[in-house]
LOKE-970817 format. One record per residue (C-alpha): residue in three letters; x, y, z; residue number from 1. Coordinates in pm, whole numbers, always signed. Layout:
# residues N
   rest     east    north       up    nr
    Ala        X        Y        Z   NUM
...
This chain:
# residues 192
   rest     east    north       up    nr
    Met   +24876    +3591   +15473     1
    Gly   +24911    +3738   +15823     2
    Ser   +24620    +3820   +16038     3
    Arg   +24326    +3942   +15844     4
    Leu   +24280    +4318   +15809     5
    Glu   +23965    +4480   +15921     6
    Asn   +23757    +4711   +15696     7
    Pro   +23912    +5056   +15707     8
    Asp   +23725    +5341   +15872     9
    Leu   +23748    +5586   +15592    10
    Asn   +23676    +5873   +15849    11
    Asn   +23997    +5786   +16040    12
    Met   +24259    +5757   +15779    13
    Trp   +24616    +5856   +15825    14
    Arg   +24916    +5889   +15592    15
    Thr   +25281    +5845   +15656    16
    Trp   +25583    +5821   +15439    17
    Ile   +25872    +5567   +15469    18
    Lys   +26185    +5667   +15273    19
    Ile   +26333    +5396   +15057    20
    Gly   +26649    +5583   +14942    21
    Leu   +26784    +5829   +14687    22
    Lys   +26600    +5791   +14351    23
    Asn   +26929    +5764   +14164    24
    Glu   +27040    +5471   +14383    25
    Leu   +26720    +5266   +14409    26
    Thr   +26757    +4900   +14341    27
    Tyr   +26520    +4598   +14350    28
    Lys   +26717    +4468   +14655    29
    Leu   +26661    +4800   +14833    30
    Phe   +26286    +4791   +14768    31
    Gln   +26282    +4439   +14889    32
    Asp   +26483    +4508   +15206    33
    Val   +26259    +4801   +15298    34
    Ile   +25951    +4584   +15249    35
    Arg   +26119    +4292   +15443    36
    Asn   +26209    +4504   +15738    37
    Lys   +26029    +4838   +15757    38
    Met   +25693    +4747   +15594    39
    Tyr   +25695    +4432   +15805    40
    Glu   +25715    +4641   +16111    41
    Ile   +25402    +4829   +15998    42
    Ser   +25224    +4493   +15949    43
    Glu   +25327    +4401   +16309    44
    Leu   +25141    +4707   +16426    45
    Lys   +24824    +4529   +16305    46
    Lys   +24902    +4222   +16513    47
    Met   +24956    +4449   +16821    48
    Gly   +24612    +4628   +16765    49
    Lys   +24774    +4961   +16703    50
    Ile   +24633    +4983   +16345    51
    Asn   +24345    +4789   +16189    52
    Trp   +24418    +4830   +15821    53
    Tyr   +24691    +4971   +15589    54
    Tyr   +24826    +4961   +15244    55
    Phe   +25147    +5088   +15084    56
    Leu   +25248    +5200   +14744    57
    Tyr   +25570    +5356   +14588    58
    His   +25496    +5714   +14517    59
    Asn   +25680    +6039   +14490    60
    Lys   +25672    +6248   +14806    61
    Pro   +25550    +6593   +14705    62
    Asp   +25816    +6780   +14911    63
    Asp   +26109    +6546   +14844    64
    Thr   +26199    +6497   +14476    65
    Thr   +26528    +6337   +14532    66
    Asn   +26426    +6027   +14741    67
    Gly   +26179    +5739   +14671    68
    Tyr   +25919    +5664   +14939    69
    Phe   +25643    +5423   +15025    70
    Asp   +25325    +5609   +15093    71
    Val   +25145    +5430   +15372    72
    Val   +24785    +5488   +15446    73
    Phe   +24639    +5323   +15754    74
    Thr   +24355    +5347   +15999    75
    Thr   +24367    +5337   +16376    76
    Ile   +24101    +5362   +16651    77
    Ser   +24355    +5400   +16922    78
    Glu   +24574    +5694   +17004    79
    Glu   +24773    +5951   +16813    80
    Pro   +24977    +5731   +16568    81
    Thr   +25296    +5938   +16612    82
    Lys   +25321    +5776   +16958    83
    Phe   +25361    +5417   +16824    84
    Leu   +25497    +5450   +16468    85
    Pro   +25865    +5381   +16404    86
    Glu   +26086    +5694   +16375    87
    Tyr   +26148    +5638   +16009    88
    Cys   +25776    +5712   +15944    89
    Val   +25778    +6091   +15850    90
    Asp   +25512    +6357   +15798    91
    Thr   +25226    +6149   +15953    92
    Lys   +24896    +6326   +15914    93
    Lys   +24530    +6252   +15947    94
    Ile   +24371    +6272   +15593    95
    Ser   +24036    +6312   +15447    96
    Pro   +23844    +6005   +15356    97
    Ile   +23947    +5846   +15026    98
    Asn   +23614    +5748   +14873    99
    Glu   +23752    +5663   +14531   100
    Ile   +24022    +5432   +14400   101
    Ser   +24171    +5519   +14062   102
    Gly   +24064    +5252   +13814   103
    Ile   +23814    +5078   +14044   104
    Glu   +23446    +5103   +13949   105
    Ser   +23269    +5128   +14275   106
    Ser   +22936    +5082   +14098   107
    Ile   +22998    +4714   +14039   108
    Leu   +23102    +4641   +14402   109
    Lys   +22844    +4486   +14643   110
    Asp   +22639    +4781   +14778   111
    Thr   +22883    +5007   +14581   112
    Asn   +23102    +4989   +14901   113
    Ile   +23452    +5120   +14836   114
    Val   +23553    +5002   +15189   115
    Lys   +23563    +4639   +15065   116
    Ala   +23790    +4739   +14782   117
    Trp   +24025    +4928   +15025   118
    Lys   +24031    +4618   +15250   119
    Leu   +24134    +4401   +14951   120
    Ile   +24405    +4640   +14857   121
    Gly   +24536    +4628   +15214   122
    Glu   +24534    +4246   +15193   123
    Gln   +24744    +4278   +14867   124
    Ser   +25002    +4481   +15074   125
    Glu   +25012    +4211   +15321   126
    Phe   +25061    +3948   +15055   127
    Ile   +25356    +4146   +14900   128
    Ile   +25516    +4161   +15247   129
    Asp   +25472    +3785   +15300   130
    Leu   +25592    +3723   +14940   131
    Ile   +25918    +3917   +14998   132
    Arg   +25976    +3766   +15350   133
    Ala   +25935    +3406   +15189   134
    His   +26255    +3457   +15005   135
    Asn   +26617    +3451   +15117   136
    Glu   +26721    +3778   +15260   137
    Asn   +27049    +3766   +15078   138
    Ser   +26914    +3729   +14732   139
    Val   +26759    +3976   +14487   140
    Ile   +26423    +3844   +14379   141
    Pro   +26419    +3896   +14007   142
    Pro   +26106    +4061   +13848   143
    Lys   +26050    +3737   +13657   144
    Gln   +25986    +3560   +13982   145
    Ile   +25754    +3834   +14117   146
    Ala   +25574    +3830   +13771   147
    Gln   +25512    +3457   +13803   148
    Phe   +25347    +3492   +14144   149
    Met   +25126    +3776   +14002   150
    His   +25052    +3541   +13703   151
    Tyr   +24872    +3310   +13955   152
    Phe   +24633    +3591   +14052   153
    Met   +24559    +3656   +13680   154
    Asn   +24524    +3294   +13591   155
    Gln   +24267    +3217   +13854   156
    Leu   +24051    +3471   +13690   157
    Gly   +24091    +3328   +13344   158
    Leu   +24329    +3615   +13247   159
    Gly   +24640    +3398   +13246   160
    Gly   +24837    +3467   +12922   161
    Lys   +24641    +3779   +12877   162
    Ser   +24820    +3999   +13121   163
    Val   +25162    +4152   +13112   164
    Leu   +25416    +4297   +13349   165
    Phe   +25573    +4619   +13218   166
    Phe   +25872    +4757   +13389   167
    Lys   +26128    +5025   +13343   168
    Gly   +26424    +4943   +13562   169
    Ile   +26537    +5124   +13865   170
    Pro   +26712    +5371   +13915   171
    Asn   +26522    +5572   +13651   172
    Asn   +26202    +5503   +13842   173
    Ile   +26000    +5183   +13865   174
    Tyr   +25685    +5139   +13660   175
    Thr   +25534    +4797   +13736   176
    Ile   +25189    +4751   +13599   177
    Leu   +25002    +4425   +13591   178
    Ala   +24744    +4499   +13325   179
    Tyr   +24486    +4313   +13116   180
    Met   +24593    +4277   +12757   181
    Pro   +24312    +4217   +12495   182
    Glu   +24362    +3917   +12265   183
    Glu   +24411    +4117   +11968   184
    Asn   +24731    +4270   +12126   185
    Gln   +24873    +3953   +12281   186
    Arg   +25071    +3844   +11966   187
    Asn   +25289    +4159   +11998   188
    Cys   +25384    +4074   +12360   189
    Ile   +25719    +3956   +12462   190
    Arg   +25686    +3668   +12706   191
    Phe   +25942    +3564   +12963   192
């Protein structure tokens, strides 16, 4: 991975949006190109000391139902971020601290510190950028290839063969979930 992310300052969180494209025209290649280029530029802001932590997820932008966006949350200790963010970052706003993460039990974290979990999620974002950039720009990385890389995360935890990647193809929306599958349900799973 790139340079290590710092712990985020939950009291200095910002949100910006990066448009991927029209929802009915989204492709895996388009997602990969936006990650390879635009999200990489965001990661470079970390190396330049402009931001100290970030993560991104594909989300619906509340005021634009026709386009798909990456929802980018980041922290900075420097200046007003609109002074250094690329032009394609829109609706940049300071947000309230996000003290919970859906599906993460903070009570089992060391010191119940959600900041550590946010740092790890940021490092996952950096991994995804590195993963995409490790592949040839002209090729479409198939979901099976991505799933195999994710398998290594699960396998290291003893969950290999017990996790599954579900996806509903683009352009209808992408639903990609890496989830634990209890053993009693594994026999009904299609493996690829």
